[in-house]
Structures are given as structure tokens and as C-alpha cells.
C-alpha positions as CSV (number, residue, x, y, z in Angstrom):
1,X,-45.7,20.5,52.1
2,X,-44.4,21.2,48.7
3,X,-45.4,24.0,46.3
4,X,-46.0,22.9,42.6
5,X,-46.1,25.6,40.0
6,X,-47.6,24.8,36.6
7,X,-46.7,27.1,33.7
8,X,-48.9,27.0,30.7
9,X,-49.3,28.9,27.4
10,X,-53.2,29.3,27.2
11,X,-56.3,28.8,29.3
12,X,-57.4,25.1,28.9
13,X,-53.8,23.7,28.6
14,X,-53.6,23.2,32.3
15,X,-56.7,21.0,32.4
16,X,-55.6,18.9,29.5
17,X,-51.8,18.6,30.2
18,X,-51.5,18.7,34.0
19,X,-54.9,18.8,35.4
20,X,-54.7,15.5,37.1
21,X,-51.2,16.3,38.6
22,X,-52.5,19.5,40.0
23,X,-55.7,18.0,41.6
24,X,-53.6,15.1,43.1
25,X,-51.0,17.4,44.4
26,X,-53.8,19.7,46.1
27,X,-55.6,16.7,47.5
28,X,-52.5,15.6,49.2
29,X,-52.2,19.1,50.8
30,X,-49.6,20.6,48.6
31,X,-49.8,24.2,47.3
32,X,-50.5,24.5,43.7
33,X,-50.0,27.6,41.5
34,X,-51.2,28.1,37.9
35,X,-49.3,30.6,35.7
36,X,-50.5,31.2,32.2
37,X,-48.5,33.2,29.6
38,X,-51.4,34.4,27.4
39,X,-55.3,34.8,27.6
40,X,-55.8,32.6,24.4
41,X,-57.1,35.4,22.4
42,X,-56.8,33.6,19.1
43,X,-58.5,30.4,20.1
44,X,-61.2,29.0,17.9
45,X,-64.6,30.0,19.5
46,X,-67.2,27.4,20.2
47,X,-70.4,28.8,18.2
48,X,-72.9,30.3,20.4
49,X,-70.8,30.4,23.7
50,X,-69.9,34.1,23.9
51,X,-72.4,36.6,24.8
52,X,-72.9,39.6,22.4
53,X,-69.9,41.8,22.7
54,X,-68.0,39.4,24.9
55,X,-64.2,39.3,24.2
56,X,-62.7,35.8,24.0
57,X,-59.7,36.7,26.1
58,X,-61.7,37.9,29.0
59,X,-64.0,34.9,28.8
60,X,-61.0,32.6,28.8
61,X,-59.6,34.3,31.9
62,X,-62.9,33.6,33.7
63,X,-62.8,30.0,32.5
64,X,-59.2,29.7,33.9
65,X,-60.3,30.6,37.4
66,X,-63.1,28.2,37.3
67,X,-60.8,25.5,36.1
68,X,-58.2,26.1,38.7
69,X,-60.8,26.2,41.6
70,X,-61.8,22.6,40.4
71,X,-58.2,21.5,40.4
72,X,-57.4,23.1,43.8
73,X,-54.9,25.9,42.7
74,X,-54.5,28.5,45.3
75,X,-53.2,31.1,43.0
76,X,-53.6,32.0,39.3
77,X,-51.4,34.5,37.4
78,X,-51.3,35.7,33.9
79,X,-48.1,37.1,32.4
80,X,-49.9,39.2,30.0
81,X,-48.7,38.2,26.6
82,X,-50.7,37.8,23.5
83,X,-51.6,34.5,22.1
84,X,-49.3,33.9,19.1
85,X,-51.6,31.6,17.1
86,X,-50.4,28.5,15.3
87,X,-46.9,28.3,13.9
88,X,-46.4,30.2,10.6
89,X,-49.5,32.7,11.2
90,X,-49.1,36.4,11.2
91,X,-49.9,36.5,14.9
92,X,-46.5,35.0,15.6
93,X,-44.8,38.1,15.1
94,X,-47.4,40.6,16.4
95,X,-46.4,43.2,19.0
96,X,-46.7,41.7,22.4
97,X,-47.0,38.0,21.2
98,X,-45.6,35.5,23.5
99,X,-43.5,33.8,20.6
100,X,-41.8,37.2,20.0
101,X,-41.2,37.9,23.6
102,X,-37.6,38.3,24.9
103,X,-36.9,35.0,26.7
104,X,-34.8,36.8,29.5
105,X,-37.4,39.3,30.2
106,X,-40.3,36.8,30.4
107,X,-38.2,34.5,32.5
108,X,-37.6,37.2,35.0
109,X,-41.4,37.8,35.3
110,X,-41.9,34.1,35.9
111,X,-39.0,33.9,38.2
112,X,-40.5,36.6,40.3
113,X,-43.6,34.3,40.9
114,X,-41.4,31.3,41.5
115,X,-39.5,33.2,44.2
116,X,-42.6,34.5,45.9
117,X,-44.0,30.9,46.1
118,X,-40.6,29.3,46.9
119,X,-41.5,26.8,44.3
120,X,-40.3,23.3,44.8
121,X,-41.5,21.9,41.4
122,X,-42.2,23.7,38.1
123,X,-43.9,22.0,35.1
124,X,-43.5,23.3,31.6
125,X,-43.6,21.6,28.2
126,X,-41.1,19.4,26.2
127,X,-38.9,21.3,23.8
128,X,-41.2,20.9,20.9
129,X,-44.2,22.1,23.0
130,X,-45.9,18.7,22.5
131,X,-46.9,19.3,18.9
132,X,-45.0,22.4,17.7
133,X,-47.2,25.2,18.9
134,X,-45.1,28.3,19.1
135,X,-46.5,29.5,22.5
136,X,-45.8,25.9,24.0
137,X,-42.3,25.9,22.7
138,X,-41.7,29.4,24.3
139,X,-43.2,28.1,27.6
140,X,-40.2,25.5,27.5
141,X,-37.7,28.1,26.8
142,X,-39.0,30.6,29.3
143,X,-39.7,28.1,32.0
144,X,-36.2,26.6,31.9
145,X,-34.6,30.0,32.3
146,X,-36.9,31.1,34.9
147,X,-36.2,28.0,37.0
148,X,-32.5,28.6,36.5
149,X,-32.9,32.3,37.8
150,X,-35.1,31.4,40.7
151,X,-33.2,28.1,41.7
152,X,-36.2,25.8,41.3
153,X,-34.8,22.3,42.0
154,X,-37.2,20.3,40.0
155,X,-38.4,21.0,36.6
156,X,-40.8,18.5,34.7
157,X,-41.8,18.8,31.0
158,X,-45.3,17.9,30.3
159,X,-45.5,15.8,27.1
160,X,-47.6,13.5,25.0
161,X,-46.7,9.9,24.9
162,X,-46.9,9.1,21.2
163,X,-46.8,5.4,21.6
164,X,-49.7,5.4,24.1
165,X,-51.8,7.4,21.6
166,X,-51.0,4.9,18.8
167,X,-51.9,2.0,21.1
168,X,-55.1,3.5,21.9
169,X,-56.1,4.2,18.3
170,X,-55.1,0.6,17.4
171,X,-57.1,-1.0,20.1
172,X,-60.2,0.9,19.3
173,X,-59.7,0.1,15.6
174,X,-59.7,-3.7,16.4
175,X,-63.3,-3.3,17.6
176,X,-64.6,-0.5,15.6
177,X,-67.8,-0.6,13.3
178,X,-67.5,0.7,9.6
179,X,-68.0,4.5,10.1
180,X,-65.8,4.6,13.2
181,X,-63.1,2.4,11.6
182,X,-62.7,4.8,8.8
183,X,-62.4,7.7,11.2
184,X,-59.8,6.0,13.3
185,X,-57.7,5.0,10.2
186,X,-57.7,8.7,9.3
187,X,-56.5,9.5,12.6
188,X,-53.8,6.8,12.5
189,X,-52.6,8.2,9.1
190,X,-52.6,11.8,10.2
191,X,-50.5,10.7,13.3
192,X,-48.1,8.8,11.1
193,X,-47.8,12.0,9.0
194,X,-46.9,14.1,12.0
195,X,-43.8,12.7,13.4
196,X,-43.4,15.7,15.7
197,X,-46.6,15.0,17.7
198,X,-45.6,13.8,21.1
199,X,-42.4,11.9,22.0
200,X,-41.5,8.2,21.9
201,X,-42.3,6.4,25.2
202,X,-38.5,5.9,25.9
203,X,-38.0,9.7,26.4
204,X,-40.6,9.8,29.2
205,X,-39.2,9.7,32.7
206,X,-42.4,10.0,34.7
207,X,-45.9,8.6,34.4
208,X,-48.4,10.1,36.9
209,X,-51.3,8.0,37.6
210,X,-54.3,10.5,37.9
211,X,-57.2,8.1,37.6
212,X,-58.2,8.9,41.2
213,X,-58.9,12.5,40.1
214,X,-59.8,12.1,36.6
215,X,-63.2,13.3,37.1
216,X,-61.9,16.6,38.2
217,X,-59.7,16.8,35.2
218,X,-62.7,16.3,33.0
219,X,-64.7,18.9,34.9
220,X,-61.8,21.4,34.5
221,X,-61.8,20.7,30.7
222,X,-65.7,21.4,30.7
223,X,-65.1,24.8,32.4
224,X,-63.4,25.8,29.1
225,X,-66.7,26.0,27.3
226,X,-65.5,28.6,24.9
227,X,-62.8,26.0,23.4
228,X,-64.2,22.5,24.5
229,X,-67.7,21.9,23.2
230,X,-69.9,19.4,24.9
231,X,-69.8,17.2,21.7
232,X,-66.0,17.1,21.7
233,X,-64.3,13.8,22.2
234,X,-62.9,15.0,25.5
235,X,-66.4,15.2,27.0
236,X,-68.4,12.4,25.0
237,X,-66.1,9.6,25.9
238,X,-67.5,7.1,28.5
239,X,-65.8,7.4,31.9
240,X,-63.8,4.1,31.4
241,X,-62.5,5.2,28.0
242,X,-61.6,8.6,29.3
243,X,-59.7,7.1,32.2
244,X,-57.6,5.0,29.8
245,X,-56.9,7.9,27.4
246,X,-56.3,10.7,30.1
247,X,-55.7,8.8,33.3
248,X,-51.9,9.1,32.9
249,X,-50.1,12.3,32.7
250,X,-46.6,12.1,31.0
251,X,-43.5,14.0,31.9
252,X,-39.7,14.4,31.2
253,X,-37.6,15.3,34.1
254,X,-35.5,18.2,32.6
255,X,-32.0,17.0,31.9
256,X,-32.8,13.4,32.8
257,X,-33.1,10.2,31.0
258,X,-34.6,6.7,31.7
259,X,-32.4,3.7,31.5
260,X,-33.7,0.6,29.4
261,X,-35.8,-1.5,31.5
262,X,-36.2,1.2,34.3
263,X,-39.7,1.9,35.4
264,X,-40.9,5.6,35.1
265,X,-41.2,7.6,38.2
266,X,-44.8,8.0,39.4
267,X,-44.7,11.3,41.6
268,X,-43.4,14.7,40.9
269,X,-43.2,15.7,44.6
270,X,-41.8,12.6,46.2
271,X,-39.0,13.2,48.7
272,X,-39.6,17.0,49.1
273,X,-39.2,18.0,52.8
274,X,-41.7,20.3,54.5
């Protein structure tokens, strides 16, 4: 069977971006490995979740192991960098931040794991990190170089299908009552004002159907209670709506394009020999 290594910036990113692909691969008997660059020390804390004196980074490590167990990952590793915060914040340039890390050095650390695991497939993020987060962009840079060093044959860049998000908002808008309609119109305006959020559908080479394991994806999200509250849209959607919104995970095969009219690929691991 194949070995899939998923490289992420912070705890909870794995559940949101590749949780379905991880669970699906594990269910099919493949080995799944999760590597996280930071402990997410600068995430926004859900009020009342942390115990007195509990450090966010330590809590998020625990949540990562819980999520990984749900998704079927056989190994979890942290590279030990510090969360860089959002783009433009002072944390970007703090000593030890992932954003300020030397790409070659960080790539060697990741490549060590890739070699140990004899990774067949590595997932990272697209070149803008999905939405411009510095640590996500750094995952792209470090991941590409690590795959080159370790000789990983397939690299897929997890991304956001901007057109799918737009269609989802527009579909809900057509049926929404007054208060919800105003909220959806605000979301639509915000999306139109952030052209670097996600990528056009035409750039996407692979659309992985994860509806069969979407319940595990949501359970993995719920494991990250310090970041994803019960009242968040991730957890309050009904099952059918959640499956539509998160039942497909989107990837760009690194260095590849999809021709006009060509259907996207459906499997990151297809054709890999034992």
C-alpha cells in the first residue's frame, strides 16, 4: 500500500483541508502520516476552553493527536517552529517563527521524515497558502523543496475552490430569509473584495470526493475545541449542507495543469504499486 504524508501549518488545518483525504486513504489501508510545522501558539482561543494555566500550544498538540486518531493517521510529527500569526503582524519575524525559517533547513527536517516513511505522496498548500497566511505559504515553499530532496514522486497542493464557494453562497442566497440574506450578501461582498482567497476552478487538477468519510472530517474538526467552537458554522451546519460544503477536497498536482474540458482527477493515490 501507499504512504500519504500531509504537511500542515497549524493544528486543525489537517481536519479542514485534507481530513477527508486522510480518512479515505486510511480506510483503504494506506499509511497516513501527519506533519505540522507549528503548535499554533497564536491562534484565537475559544473562550472558556482552556483550563487555568493551560498553554494554548500544548492544548493544540493534544487536539492534533485526537484529530489524527479520528482520521486514521499512524504517525504525528511537529517540526517545532513557532506560529507566525497573520500576515503583517509582528509575530512574522519573531525568532523561531516558521515564516522566518530558512527554507532549506526546514525542508531538510521534513525530508528526513519523508525518507523514513518512503512517502509516495505529499500534500502541501498552493503557492498563496489558500488565502495568504504566511505559515501556509511557507508550507508550500518548504514542502516543495523537501519533496525534491527526498524524491517524493507526487506532490499535491491543497487549495480552496473559489468558484465552489461562490456557488454555495449564491445558492443559499436564493432561499435565505431576511436576516440570513443580509449575512450572505456580506459574505459575498467580502469574497469579491479578497481576490486572493482560493483559486479559480480551472487551476484545480484533482477533486477528491470525501462524502463517505465526511462524518470523520467533522469529528476531527470538533476535536480542535480550542479553535472551533460548537457554535461555529463548521459544526452547526446540518449534515446535508456540510456534505455539500466540505464533501470535496480540492488539489493542484504540483507542476501540472488541466486541459479545458478535462475532468479533474479523483484519487491522489491511484496507480501506486505496493
